[in-house]
VEXDOPA-384657 format. One record per residue (C-alpha): residue in three letters; x, y, z; chain. Coordinates in pm, whole numbers, plus 50000, padded with zeros to 5 digits. Layout:
! residues N
(atom "ALA",(X,Y,Z),"A");
...
//
This chain:
! residues 153
(atom "MET",(35877,32755,51184),"A");
(atom "PRO",(35858,32721,51565),"A");
(atom "LYS",(35631,32432,51672),"A");
(atom "SER",(35408,32683,51896),"A");
(atom "LYS",(35290,32908,51595),"A");
(atom "THR",(35109,32592,51419),"A");
(atom "PRO",(34717,32529,51466),"A");
(atom "ALA",(34800,32197,51643),"A");
(atom "ALA",(35005,32368,51899),"A");
(atom "VAL",(34787,32667,51938),"A");
(atom "LEU",(34480,32411,51990),"A");
(atom "ILE",(34665,32204,52276),"A");
(atom "GLY",(34773,32481,52433),"A");
(atom "LEU",(34421,32609,52468),"A");
(atom "MET",(34270,32279,52581),"A");
(atom "GLU",(34520,32249,52855),"A");
(atom "ASP",(34420,32617,52947),"A");
(atom "TYR",(34048,32560,52909),"A");
(atom "GLN",(34094,32159,53064),"A");
(atom "LEU",(33954,32033,52791),"A");
(atom "ASN",(34011,31680,52586),"A");
(atom "PRO",(33994,31627,52223),"A");
(atom "PHE",(33672,31443,52249),"A");
(atom "SER",(33499,31725,52402),"A");
(atom "LEU",(33667,32048,52204),"A");
(atom "SER",(33507,31837,51911),"A");
(atom "LYS",(33217,31817,52046),"A");
(atom "SER",(33207,32164,52169),"A");
(atom "VAL",(33237,32283,51777),"A");
(atom "SER",(33065,32055,51591),"A");
(atom "LEU",(33359,31883,51463),"A");
(atom "SER",(33396,31491,51425),"A");
(atom "ASN",(33679,31330,51650),"A");
(atom "SER",(33838,31216,51384),"A");
(atom "ALA",(33900,31548,51218),"A");
(atom "MET",(34004,31714,51546),"A");
(atom "LEU",(34244,31436,51599),"A");
(atom "GLN",(34415,31480,51264),"A");
(atom "ILE",(34426,31878,51330),"A");
(atom "LEU",(34609,31797,51653),"A");
(atom "LYS",(34834,31542,51510),"A");
(atom "GLY",(34946,31816,51240),"A");
(atom "LYS",(34767,31622,50971),"A");
(atom "GLY",(34470,31797,50911),"A");
(atom "LYS",(34392,32155,50817),"A");
(atom "ILE",(34216,32436,50961),"A");
(atom "THR",(33909,32485,50700),"A");
(atom "VAL",(33740,32780,50677),"A");
(atom "PRO",(33437,32650,50871),"A");
(atom "THR",(33666,32493,51112),"A");
(atom "ALA",(33810,32832,51168),"A");
(atom "LEU",(33502,32939,51208),"A");
(atom "ARG",(33400,32731,51452),"A");
(atom "LEU",(33703,32734,51649),"A");
(atom "ALA",(33711,33140,51666),"A");
(atom "LYS",(33364,33145,51801),"A");
(atom "PHE",(33438,32907,52046),"A");
(atom "PHE",(33775,33050,52186),"A");
(atom "GLY",(33687,33382,52136),"A");
(atom "GLN",(33908,33473,51852),"A");
(atom "THR",(33896,33543,51483),"A");
(atom "ALA",(33890,33338,51181),"A");
(atom "ALA",(34184,33527,51033),"A");
(atom "TYR",(34356,33436,51366),"A");
(atom "TRP",(34299,33045,51275),"A");
(atom "LEU",(34333,33093,50895),"A");
(atom "ASP",(34664,33248,50932),"A");
(atom "LEU",(34808,33006,51134),"A");
(atom "GLN",(34710,32745,50870),"A");
(atom "ARG",(34864,32940,50572),"A");
(atom "GLU",(35191,32993,50770),"A");
(atom "VAL",(35208,32626,50802),"A");
(atom "ASP",(35119,32560,50457),"A");
(atom "LEU",(35338,32799,50326),"A");
(atom "GLU",(35650,32669,50495),"A");
(atom "GLU",(35537,32336,50355),"A");
(atom "ALA",(35532,32440,50041),"A");
(atom "ASN",(35853,32642,50072),"A");
(atom "GLN",(36013,32316,50160),"A");
(atom "ASN",(35812,32116,49852),"A");
(atom "LYS",(36180,32011,49628),"A");
(atom "GLU",(35949,31973,49296),"A");
(atom "LEU",(35754,32328,49399),"A");
(atom "SER",(36102,32420,49429),"A");
(atom "SER",(36282,32399,49099),"A");
(atom "ILE",(35966,32464,48896),"A");
(atom "LEU",(35954,32791,49108),"A");
(atom "LYS",(36323,32867,48952),"A");
(atom "GLY",(36231,32800,48650),"A");
(atom "ILE",(35933,33107,48650),"A");
(atom "GLY",(36041,33432,48572),"A");
(atom "LYS",(35932,33780,48714),"A");
(atom "ALA",(35671,33953,48469),"A");
(atom "THR",(35788,34280,48298),"A");
(atom "LYS",(35505,34554,48172),"A");
(atom "PRO",(35539,34625,47777),"A");
(atom "LYS",(35729,34991,47698),"A");
(atom "ALA",(35484,35245,47605),"A");
(atom "LYS",(35458,35288,47225),"A");
(atom "PRO",(35526,35678,47100),"A");
(atom "PRO",(35241,35805,46925),"A");
(atom "ALA",(35175,35820,46568),"A");
(atom "LYS",(35287,36133,46403),"A");
(atom "GLY",(35012,36363,46327),"A");
(atom "LYS",(34783,36195,46586),"A");
(atom "PRO",(34744,36308,46957),"A");
(atom "SER",(34833,36115,47251),"A");
(atom "ALA",(34624,35925,47430),"A");
(atom "LYS",(34769,36055,47723),"A");
(atom "ALA",(34752,36458,47597),"A");
(atom "PRO",(34515,36615,47879),"A");
(atom "LYS",(34180,36707,47729),"A");
(atom "LYS",(34025,37041,47641),"A");
(atom "ALA",(33744,37174,47852),"A");
(atom "SER",(33436,37137,47806),"A");
(atom "VAL",(33118,37351,47848),"A");
(atom "LYS",(32830,37142,47964),"A");
(atom "SER",(32487,37265,47863),"A");
(atom "SER",(32234,37219,48136),"A");
(atom "ALA",(31954,37147,47887),"A");
(atom "LYS",(31887,36817,47825),"A");
(atom "PRO",(32018,36670,47460),"A");
(atom "ALA",(31774,36628,47213),"A");
(atom "LYS",(31654,36275,47124),"A");
(atom "LYS",(31659,36218,46738),"A");
(atom "GLY",(31404,35994,46579),"A");
(atom "ALA",(31062,35891,46477),"A");
(atom "ALA",(31055,35701,46827),"A");
(atom "ALA",(31173,36035,46992),"A");
(atom "ASP",(30881,36209,46849),"A");
(atom "LYS",(30649,35965,46941),"A");
(atom "LYS",(30739,35972,47304),"A");
(atom "LYS",(30701,36341,47285),"A");
(atom "ALA",(30351,36311,47150),"A");
(atom "ALA",(30286,36080,47410),"A");
(atom "LYS",(30404,36292,47707),"A");
(atom "ALA",(30252,36614,47578),"A");
(atom "PRO",(29863,36672,47663),"A");
(atom "ALA",(29637,36690,47374),"A");
(atom "LYS",(29570,37040,47234),"A");
(atom "LYS",(29174,37128,47189),"A");
(atom "ALA",(29122,37354,46882),"A");
(atom "LYS",(29003,37701,47006),"A");
(atom "PRO",(28644,37783,46821),"A");
(atom "ALA",(28751,38093,46621),"A");
(atom "LYS",(28569,38460,46738),"A");
(atom "LYS",(28361,38616,46533),"A");
(atom "LYS",(28404,38970,46515),"A");
(atom "PRO",(28110,39153,46561),"A");
(atom "ALA",(27936,39340,46293),"A");
(atom "LYS",(28003,39702,46264),"A");
(atom "LYS",(27704,39912,46284),"A");
(atom "ALA",(27709,40111,45961),"A");
//
């Protein structure tokens, strides 16, 4: 990996462009001087909070700084002999083959028949539904029976 793509190299280049020293940069982004020096030496990592600070200060995205750090981390991991030997022993995942449907049973992937949906609401079942229905309906008053006028003879 070329050195110019490390966070340290990019920071050093920006410090030169903006005529900053490590102390003034660390103060400007509210980062400890020791943390900034570790990053500039390539020993410290760009964390999410640091990436957000640098992005705000230099007018870039936090993703830019995190991508630089991710590339360094991947390169270091690829050069790690212990990890390489572990990776050699790991096989690739395979999906299990689909089982054929049992005889007499429809396939799970068979298309379903179209159903006709009714616009009416489905009726609620049970005593609880009856109570709700009764509570919502206004009480009906009994109407007095009309008396028929007496017929004159």
